[in-house]
N, C-alpha and C positions, 0 to 999 in steps of 0.2 A: 454426391458425397466426395469431398476432397480426399485424394489418396495420401494417407499418412505414412510417409516413408522418408523422413529426413535423414540426411547423413550427419548433419551437425545442427545444433541449436546454439544460437548466440544470445547470451544473457548479459545485459548491462546491470551493474550493481549486483554481481553474482555472489558477493559475500555479505550482502545485506540480508534482511529478514526474508523477504519474498524471493529474492534472487537465489539465495542459498537453497531454499526448499525446492525451487524449480530446478536448480542444477542437480541436486540429489535425485529428484524424481526422474529426470530424463537419463541421468547416468545409470540409474538402476534399470532402465529399459535398454541399456547397452547402446545408447546414443551419445556420440561425442559432444561435449559442451565447450564452446568458446566463451570464457568468462572475462568480462572487462570490469575492473574495479580498482580504484586507487586509494580507497579508504579516506576520502575527503571528509566524511562525517566526523572522524576523529578530530580533525583540525577545526572544522566549523563549530563544533559544540565543546571542544576542549575536553574530550572524554576518552577513556580507554575503551576501544571496541574489541570484539572477539574476532577481528579480521584474520589475525595470524593463526588462531586456533582452527578456524574454518578452512583456511588455505591448506594447512598441514593435513587436516582430515581428508580433504578432496585428493590431495596428492598421494596420501597413504593408501586410501581404499580404492581409488579409481585411476591412479598412476597416469598413463599417457592418454586416458579418455578425457581428462580435464585439461584444457589448454588455457593458461592464465595470462592475461595482459594487464599490466598495471598502468593503464593509460587514462588520461583525463578525457572524458567524453566531449569536453569543449574544444579539443584539439582535433579538428576534422582531418588534417593530414595524416595523423597517426591512425585514426579509425579507418581511413581509406586504405591504408596498407593491409589491414585485416580483411576488409571486404574484397579488396582486389585479389588477395591471395586465395580466399575460399570461394568467392563468387556463388555460383548456384549449388554448391555443396551445402549452403545454409538454407535449411527448410523452414526455420522458425526463428524469429527475433522476439525476445521478451525484454522490453525496455522498462526496467525498474529503477535505474539510477536517477537520483534526484536530490535536490535540496528540499527537505521534508518538513521544515519547521515554520509554522505560522509566525512565531515571534521573531525568529532569526531573520526572516525575509525583510522585515521592516528596518533592520539594522543596515542591510546592504541589498537594496532592491536590484541593483545592476548585476551583481554576482548571481543573485537568485534567478533572475531572468535568463542570464547566460547559461546557467546549468539546466534549468527546467524547460525553457522554450527554444532557445537557439540551438542547443545540443540536440533536441528532438528533431528540429528541422534538418540538421546535418545528417542525422541517422536516417531519416526518411528519404533524403536524396540518395544516400549511399545504397539503401535498400532498393530504391526505384532503378538505380543504374546497374547494380551488380547482381541482385538476386530477386527480381520482381515477381518470381513465381512463389516466393516464400510467404509466410504469414507473419504479420507484425502485430504484437500485443503491447498495449501501452497501459501502464498503471497510472490512472488519473486519481482524482480525489473528490469527495463530496463538497470540498470547499469551492468547487466551481459554481455551486448554487448560492454562494454568498450567505448573508445572514437573514434572508427573508423569512426563514422558519421561526425566527425570534418574534415575529409579529403574530404568531398563532395565539389562540385563546387558551392558554395553559391553565390547568388547575394545579395548585400547589398542594401536594400531599406531604406526609411526614418525612418521607425519604427521597422524593423525586418530584420534578415537574412532569406533567403528562397531559395528553389530550384525552377527551372523553371518548368512550368506545364508538359513539355514533359519528365522530368527526371523520371527514373525508380522508385525512392523512393518518388516522390512528394506526394503520398497519405499516405506515412508512412512506417515504418520499420516492416517487417514481421518476422516470427519465424525462417526462414532459414538464417537470417543475421548472420555472423560469431561472435563468442563470445571470440575468443582468439587473440593473437598477438596484444594486445592493452593495454592501461592503464585503469584500472577499479576503483582504490582506494582500500584500504583494505576492505572497506565495500562491494564494488562490488564483490570482490573475495570471501568473506565469504558467501555472498548470492548466488553466482554462485555455490559454493561447496554444499550448502544446496539444491539448485535447482536441481543439478545433482543427489543428493542422493534421493530426492523425485521421480525423474524420474526412477531411478534404482530400488527402492523398488516397484514401480508400474510394471515395465517390468520384472524384474528378479524374484520377488516373486509373481507376478500376483495379485497385490493389486490395488484397485481403487484409484489412486492418480491423482490430477490435479494441475498444476503449472500455476499461473497467474502472468505474468511479467507486473508489474504496473509502471507507471510514477508518475505524480502529481495527487494524490488523495486528495480531499478536502471536506469540509463540516463543519457545525456548531459545530460538536462534537470535533473539534481539537483546542487545544491551541498551536498555532505555535511558533516556535523559529527561530532565525537566522540560526541555523544549519539544521533545518528540519521543514517542514510545512510553507514554506515561504509565500504562499498566505494569510493564516490566520494571519501570522505575520505582513504582510504589511497592511492588513485591520485594524488590531488592532492599528498599528502606526497611521493610518489615524484617527481612532476614538479618539485617545489621542492627536492628533496634535504633535506627536513626530517624529523627523527626523529618517531616517534609511538609510542603505547602500546597494547598489547593487554592486555585485562583478563581474567584467569582462564583456567583449563583448558590452560595452556601453548601456547595458540594452536591446539590440536587440536579445538576446538569446530567442529561441522559445520553448515553452512547450505545450503539449496538456493536458487538465485538465478534470478529471472525478469525479463526485460526488460519495461519499462512498456508497450511496444507490444504484446507478447503478452497482457498483462493487458487492454488496451483492446479488442483484438479479441475476447477472451472476453466482455467487456461487450456488444459489438455483437451477438454471437450470442445472448446471453441476451435482449437487447432484442427481437430479431426473433421469439423464441419464449419469452416470459416465463412464470414460474410464480409461485405465491403463497407467500411466506415461505420460499423454498428457500435452503439453505446449501450452499456449495461451498468446499472447500479448493483453493487455486490457488497453484502455485509451480513451480519449475524441475524438481522431481522428482529421482530418484536420478541421472539422467544429467547434471543441472546442479547437482550438489552438490559442495562442497569445504570443507575446513577453512581456517582463516585462514592456517595455514602453507602450505597448498597454493596459496591465492590469492596469497600473497606471491611464491612462486616463479613463478607464472604472470605476475604483473605485471612481475617482473624480466625474464622471457624476452621478453614482448611489447614492453615499453618500452625495454629495454636499460639501465635505470637501477637504482641501488641506494640504500638509505638505512638508517639505524639504527632498529632496532625494540627497544622496551623491553617486557619482560613483567612484568606484575603478577600475583602468584600468586592472590590472593583474587578469586573471581568475583563478579559482580553478584548480589545476592539475587534468586532466582527466574529467573535467566537460563538459557536452554536450553543444555545440554551438547551436544545434538545435535538437529537438526530436518531432516527430509526430508518433503516433502508428497506424499501420495498423491492424484493428480489424476484417478483413474479414474472417479469419479462424474461429474465434469464432462465428461470425454471420452465417457462412455457416453451422456450426454444431448445432447452437441454434438460428434459425431464429426468435424466439419470442423476442429476446433481442435487445434492441436499447438504445441509449442515451436519457434519459428523462430530464436531467438538462443541460441547456446551461451554458456558462460561466457567463452570467449576472445573471441567476438563482442562481448559486453557490455563487457569490459575495454577492448577496442580502441575501441568507440564512446565510452566515457567519456573515454578518453585523448585521442582525436583531435577529438571534436566537442563537448566541454563548453563551455557558454556562458561 
């Protein structure tokens, strides 16, 4: 068992959805957090984020326990100053900072790759040089598997596409599913590159690294956009009675949804008992799966609001028609973990508590 006694936790993307939940989690355990976040998401998607509100919250309630650096993770020299200063005081690195949009990556693949892949390599090197006894957790994506799932023999129901109960993948996609010979989007490729790098640093250099392949992660800490964070984006449109668009598959595309707090608890369990270069699929699973049509009905019921929805027939290139995560590998390794937030809980959290 790895001795859990970090002096500091370093979190990239510390004011994003998962990063902020991770920061609060460890700060509440009286562990100092080094947060690195420059709010690039606001510029990439041309949206107003809740970056400032989160920063004010951490400074107000945790004061000198939260150390903030507004640095770009692509600038290795600036990151090196942080790692050189704190060195082995860092017991855990949680790398959540990323360019997260499937669509945006096609507009500028070079910038996407520099943020997702090259920055991850730089962080891994700084980790290897300055604090190799630490644990490194990387937030990967189910987009590493490409669009092979779209070749499944789906049955079209009234509100969703789905597999039959006797299908091999009915309970979800496991880690052994192929990751090549498919369309990923440039985002999927940049994250796959980073995913493999984190695996390799764990296995080749014998470092404690964990890769979590996530799908739809949601919670009140996210200010969603059309390009990314679609559940919070939809709920916000309902709040304002503004129409919005659904792209492809008649709204019958299926996703499993997990709350960011459930993700962070999984990180905590991995940190207490880490492995080298291990990969885990993590998501809501079948019990937390829904199509967009089903989500719309749930939002209507929970909020009591309605709005206009426009359906665009042509799907995004490489987009999943269906995705459900098989979390059995993680549950087998960490039986203490389970889903605590249902889809209804997540919708209500976003609707009532969004910053």
